[in-house]
N, C-alpha and C positions, 0 to 999 in steps of 0.2 A: 303860310300858307307858299309854294309851290308855284306862285304863278310865273314867275325868273326864268328865263331859258339863255343864254350864252353867254359870252364873253367879250369881243369888241363889237358883234353885233348883239342886240342886246331887246328884248322882247318882253314886254310884261302885261298879259293880259288881263280884262278883269268884266264883271257884270255876273245874273246868274240870269238863267231861263226864261226866270216870269219876273224880273226886277224891267223898270225903265229902257233899261242899252245896255248891252254888252262891247267890249271893243278892247284896244290895244294901245300900250304905247312903247313906240320902238325909236331907240338911243341906236349909236352907231353908224345910221346912215350916212357915209360921202357927202360933203357936199357937192351942189352944181350936175347934181344926175336928173336927169328930165323926170318927172313923178306925172303918170298918166292916169287921170283919178278912172278914167272911161279902162285903163286897162285893170285895174285894180278893184271895180265894178263887174269889168265878167270874170273876175277870178271868186269874187264872190259871188254871182250868180248861177255859177259853177254847182258851190258846196249847199245854197239858199235850198230850203224844202220846196214842198208842193210842183216840181219840175215838169214829174210825169207820173202814170198810177201807180207805178213802181217804188213811189217812195213817200213820206207822211204828208198829209194831205195840209198841210200849217202851211197857212200864207202868206208868208215876212216879207216884205219886196226888200231888206239885206241892204236899204239906199244908204252908204257911206258918208262919211263925214266926215271933212279931213280938220281940224280943231287948232294945230301949230307946224311949225317946222317945213313948210313948202310955203315957195313966195314964188309970184308965178311961173308956174309950172315946176318950178327947177330947188332941188333938196336945199334945205341952210343947211345943214351938219348940227342941227338943232332936233334934241327929241318932236318926231312926231305920234302927235294924237288922233288915232280914228276912232269915231262912235258909231254905231251902228246901233238904230233905237230899235225896239221888241214895239211888235203894232198887232199883233193875234195872239196872243198866251194865253187866254180860257184857261187861266188857271182854276177855276172855278171844277174842271174834271176832273183833279187833284184831291179836291177833300175830301172822298171817300180812305186815301191813304194815310191822313197827316200820320196816327197810329202805328202803318202800318208797314215795315220793311219787306222792300217788294223780292224777289226774289229773281237772283240774276244780279241785281243794282248795290247802288255803295248805300245806301239807305242804314244798314247796321251800320258797318265800321265804320262811314260819318258820324253819326251819333256818341258811338264809341271816341272819334278822335277829339269834336268839338265839343260835350253834353247841348248841340244843338244844331239842327239843320231845315233848311227851307224844303221841305216835302213837294213843291210845285214840281214835278219833272228833274227833281233831282240837283239844283243849285247846280254849284260849283260845275258839282260830275255832271252836267248836260253835256249833249254835243253840240252844244249848242257855243258852252264857251269856244270852239275851236274856231269861227265867224273871223276875233281877233288873232290865230294864227294867219287863215286866209290871208286875211288884209294885209300884213308883215311879210307873208310867203311872196305878195305880190308886189312889194316893193326890195326885194329880195332877189325876185327874177328880174324886174327892172334894169338891178344894177348890174346884176352879171350879164346881162346880154351885151353889157359894153364893154366885154372881154371874150363872148364869143361862145357861152355859158348858157342853156336851154335844158330845163327838167321838162320830161312828161312823163304821164301813167298812165292805167286803166285797168280795167279789173279783168283779173286770169284764172278766176277759179268759182265758178260761186257752188256749192253743195258739193257733189261729183266730178261737175261740165267743168271743162280743165280749153284754155283757148290753147288752138295749137301752133295760134299766127302772135307776130306782130308786127305790126298794119296801124302803127300810132296815128293816122289822120283818120279813120274810122272811128275813133275814142270818139266824140265830140257829136259825132250822128246816129247814135243808137242808145237811148237808154239806160241801159247798162254800165257806158261806160267800156265797153268788150272790145280791143284792137284786135281781132278773130270776128268777120259779121257772122259767120256760118252758128258760131259758139253762142254770138252775141245772141241768140234769135232762142238756142236751147234753153239762159239762162236767163230768157228775161222768161220762158213760159217754168220754167224750174223756181223764179220769186214771185208768183203770179199764184202758183199750187200752194206755196208757202202763208203765202196771205189770202187766199178761199180758206185755208183750216186754221185762220188765226194767229199761225205761229207764223215761224222768221227762219232764216235761213242766211250760214254762213259764208266764207268765199277767203281770199286770198288777193290782193292788190300787188300790180308792178310799178317799181317809179327809176324811171332809168334818167342820169346826167350825161349828156354827150359836152367836150367839151372841158374838159378840165384837165388841165396840166397836171400834168406829175409833177411831185412834191406839197401838194396839199396836207396836211394834216400831223402828224405825231407820231413819231415810235413807242411811246410807252403808253402813260395814265389816258392822252389825249386821241389816240386813236381814230382816225376821223370816222373809221365802221363801230368804234363802237363808242361814240357820239352819233352817228345814225341809230345807232342802236337803240340809245335811249332818248331818240328824239320820237321813231315810229312808236315804243310803247308807250310813249308818254301822251297821247292820241288813244283817245275812251273808244275800247273794247278793240284793243289790237291786243294779240295775245306770244303770238310770236316775230319772227324777221329773219329773213334769212340773205345773205350776204352773194352776192354771187350762183356758184354751183351749191353753195349751203350745206343744207345734212344728205343731199344728193354727194358729197364726197366723203362722205363715211365712209360710205360703201363700195369706193373705186381706188386703187391702186397709186400713188403719184408718181408714174407714171403715163397716169391718164391724167392727172390733174394739176399737173407743174403746166404753165403757160409761157410757150415758146416765144422769144422777144425777138427778133428778126433785123437788128437793130434801129425799126420803121417804127412797129408797132408791134402788139401782141397776136399771134397768130390765131390764142383763143381765149376767153376771158374766164374760167371757174372761178379768179379770184374776184371776179365783179368789182375793176379798177382799181382794186386795192390791195398794197403789199406792204405787210408791215406798217399796219395802218395810217401810213402814207399812199395818198393818190399816184396811177403807173404810169398814167394817158389816155386811158379808154375808158370805153365807156361804163360810168359808176349806176349797177346794178342792186337795186336792195327789191325782195318782195314782205309783205308783209301780211300774217295770220288775221282775220276779222271773222271773230268771232257773232256769231246767228243773235239780234239784235233782246234787248233783255228783255223790251215793253211788250206783250203778245196778250189775245184778246181768248185764246186757252185758259180755260179754268185750272189755278195753280193753286197749289198750300202754301200759305206763306205764316211769318211770324208776325207777333205783334208788339207794341212798345209794354206789355203788362207783361209781355210772358206765354200764353195762348197763341192758338194758331189759326187760320181763317184757310177761306177760299176768296181767290180773288181772280174775278178776267180784267183786266186791267183794259181803259177805256178808252179813247182819244185817239190824238192821230201819229200814229208811228211807224216808222220804215221795215216792212218785213226783210226787208237786208239794207244793208244800211253801205254797203261797199265801192254802190255808186258816186256816195254822200262823203268819200271818206279818200277817195283820190286827191282831191284837190288840197283834202288839207296834209297829206301825206304826200305831195308835191310840193308844197307850202314849206316844211317842216325841213325835207330838204332843198331848199332850197335858204333856208336859213341857214340852217350846218354850215353848209361850203359859201355862205354869206360872210358866215366868219372868219370861217377856214383861209378862206380869200384873203381879208382883213388882217389875220395873223403870221401870212407867210408872208406880208406883204410888210407891217411891219419890223420880221427876222430878217429880210434880205433886200429893203427899197426897191418892187420892183412888183408891177400887177400878177408876171405869169413865170 
């Protein structure tokens, strides 16, 4: 199973949604980096369930335990293992789904691939697998900050409601994690309407990296934008990725989308901070399409293992919109990709920047 990501900075996640716990092993963290456990916990708290009435009400503390690789608050350069124990799984809610392939989920394809599956919450296909990614991303963020690289993100669309402003300071003070205060209110209303209808709604999140120097990435197979695309599409429920101007560039002329460099900076950023697969020093901007959550209370037709069909209404605790909780996951995957790119560039040129 493809649970490993990265080349020099590698992460391997483990655990199932309804098992004893989930976590990650991180290898390639340079020695001598200050590891702030509180900072890791803050990132996990941003991802955890039960944050507001707009998210699943599963109550998990998501308390991180660092098992190895850190001594007296500093990375040793050895593998860092982190564990988060599951404490509020309520597996009995999934008993009626043992022999049912839920619509929109990975149940059927998982069964076809492995011949066996954990029906409780989707097993490895569950969004709970992303706990390990966020813990690893927190480490990457701590290391990147030592050279002035930071990552921010937020929800910029829910349904047909779009944010027009980008004030990243607003993200953590509204439950939608939107950088536009006015749009955040409308987004929350849209999510509540979906929840009350026992349905769900999708959206778009945007992730921005600041301070990335020119030169990270590769001109061919390991293009920085290709790696970011793979990272984002590995997140559950993601269905599309844009870099910079993205699909809008397909409707415009080259004279409109060629970024002008004045010798010190790029005047525009249609390229999203990446040219020819290599960072150009501008902000790296990535947008990710997130599908509507597949677990809904509205009755749906579902297939059964014996080839029949049935009608189900999925009970339990589920997000009516997963965008707010995907934001810290996508930030983490951005940080992991950039951390790996930094180490690769340092190995190539023998310098940090």
